[in-house]
Residue, then its C-alpha position, 0 to 999 in steps of 0.5 A: m521441613n524448612r520455614l520456605q517449605c512450610v510457607f508454600v504448603g500453607a499456601l497451597a492449602a489456602l487456594a485448595t478450601h477458598p474459591v478462586m475469585a472470578q478474574d475482572a473484565p478489562p476495563r473498557p476503552g476511553p472515548p477517542r481523543a482528537f488528532q493533533l497535528p502542527t499545521p503544515t506549512t507549504l512553499a511554491l516556487p515559480n518553477g512549479l515545485k512545492a515544499t511542505f514543512v512539518d514541525f513534528g516531535v522531540v527528537p532532533k531528527a527530520t525526514i526529507s522526502i522528495t516525490v516526483r509524479t512519475g511512475n509505472l503509469n508513465e512507462g506506457e507499455q515498457t513495464w518496469l522503465a520506471d523502477l530501472a530509472a529509479d535504481l540507476l538514479k543510485e549510481g551516482t551524479n555528475q559530481r559524486t560516486a554511488q559510493q561518495i553519495a553513501d558517505a555523504a549520507t551516513l555522516m548526516g545520520g542517514g541512508v538515501s533510499i530511492g524507489a518507484g511506484p505506480d504513480q510516483t518516485y520517491l528520494q528520502l534521507d532521514v538525518l539529525g536536524e542540523y543536517v537538513p540543508d545538507a540532506i536537501a542539497l544531496l537529494a536535489e543533486i540526486l534527482t537533478q544531476p543524475k549520472l544514469p550511467e551505462n556501465q551499471l545497467a547491465r547488472i541492474r538488468q541482470d537482478y531484475s531479470r533474476n527477480l521477474s524469474v522468481a516471481l513468476t514462479q510465485p502463485q501469489a505474484l501470478a495471481g496479483a498480476a492476473m487480477a490487475a490485467l483484469l481490472y485495468p485491461d489496456h492500461p499501465y496499472g495493468r501491466v504488472f510483469p515485462t517478459q524477459e525479452q523486454l526487459q533485456g531490450y531495455s537500453i540506456g537511451d530508454v532509461r535516459k529518454y524516460y528521465d528527460g520527459n518525466f522529471g521536473a519541477r512542476r511534478t516535484q514536491v519536497y516534504v520536510a518533518g521533523k525538528f529542523d531550522r524552517a529558514k534554513a530548509e527553505q533557503a536550501i530548497r531555493t538554492s537547489l531546486g529552484s533553478w531546476r527545469e519546470g518539466p511537464a505537467p503530471l500525466e492524467l491517464a484515467p483507465a477505461s471503465p471497468g467491463p463485465r466481471q471476469v474469471k481467470l484460471i491458472d494451472r499449478p498441476d497437483a498444487p496442494q493450495s490455491t491462491l484466490r483473488i477476488g476483487k472490483r474497482v470501486v469509489d475513489m478517496r474523493h467519494p463521499d462514501f469512501m470512509a464508510l466504505s473503508v470501515t466495511n472493508s476492515l469488517l469483512g476482510g480487513v483485520l484479523m477479527s474480521r468476517i471473512t477471516m474468521n470464516l475461512r481461517e477460524d471456522k473452517g480451517w480452509a485458510y491461514s491468513p486471508n484478508s482484503g484491502l483497498e488499493t489505491k493509485y490516483h484516483e483509482v481504488t480496488w477492493i481485493e480479497n487474498a487468500d490461500v486455501k486448501s484445494a479441496s476447499t477452493g470452490p466452497s471458500v469462494a462461495e463463503v466470501f460471497k456469502e459473507i458479503e451478501l450478508l452485509r449487503v442485507e443485514s447491518p452489523t452490530d454496534p458492538e461489531l463495529t465499534a470493535i473495528k473502529n476502535y482497531r482502525n483508529g489505533v492503526f491510524v495512530m501508529s501510522t502517523a506516529t513517525r516522521g515517515g509515516l506522516i510524510g507518507q500520509l501527507m503524500q497521499i493527501d496531495l496525490q488524491g486532491l484530498p481536503p486539507d483537514w483529512l488527517t486531523t478530521f480522520p478519527q470523528r469521520m471514521y467514529a461517524v460511520t453507522p451500521a447502516q452506512v456499512t451495509k449501504a456501502a456494501r450494497d452499492h460497491l461490493d456487488p459480488a456479481a461484479m467481481s472478478v476472480v482469479v484462481v491459481g491452483d490444480l485445475k483438475t480439482v479446482r475446476p469442478q469446484l468452481d463450476a458449481i457456483p452458478s455466478l462464476r460458471d456463467a461469467p461472461a468471460r472465462q480464461t485459462d492458462k496452463 
């Protein structure tokens, strides 16, 4: 036996004759640090356009985002028209082709992103800090001088048609669209998909009319975050956007108050699993209860260790990744629980979700459970503001919702101040299961008897079935 083998055998013998020491418990996390953010500075031009600048980070790069308060809300019944217009903005200006725009952005170190959401259309470009004025000028040209070429419409519309066809075969997409329609009937927020005929009927005239009626300085805000020359950035904004038309004020189109809970069943014959959506409209981000409600959501279903997730996934084995979330729009928030569950466990899964909510409405969580949730949330918050784009996203939300300027800097303190009693009160005041609408996409011959066994669903005021 050589020397190395002797050492190895001796080590094994020592392990066999001495007890293994217990592993030390992991150290307790320290107190949360106060969130530090360089004070944003703002600029307001005479035509109504606003700009926000934040000196952020140490890398010599910057992110420029331009948001316009127009999106799916402004489409009326022309669903996806805002998205179509956003894609056509990418197709060139009166001075440059789409390829020339891409080449210009690449030389600055980035690429142009354009998209539309429920309330806003955004243009974004991430560049080396020295190119911020040029990047602002490029985005401004795309925004204010779009070509909106008719010869590209058929191609983009065909892409949308293909995407629509795929989405309408996906149970998750069907369930999400159905829930939106239940919570926001007769409102653009509730119209998720157009019909194929409607989509094919959109003309370049529709797109240009939408652009002319919704884009202008009064709806626009520029955000610049990173390391850059503030004076040069401001001058670029004044030069490229200062003389742009004012345009209309932001559209105010509040949805009607939600009615009684509804149940929507969509049949997928012989499906091995069901897709569930359970939700209701709740208070918006300006409400004093919103922070407590946000923590309550995290405890119920918002993180992997939350109660509903542990119940359906770990304890029962009925679902792989159930989750809940607070979906925000302009002065609107919905609480939604999402789950894909075994067909044979559909009804029991709905009942378990209701049970967990009811339990929290009458019994406050323990301090250790709530502290663990808060620590997780604080980590997510730090990551969400750790990049230029993430920080701009937070600032956009503050401006869109009309939140206080210190919303970000006071977030950790406000979140950690939520008590167990406030969590229970938030659940009791805002998450009544009897007011929650339910969507089930699944094999109805298997699922319907299970749902009929839940009295509150069987007696729901409105119940619809789609074959």
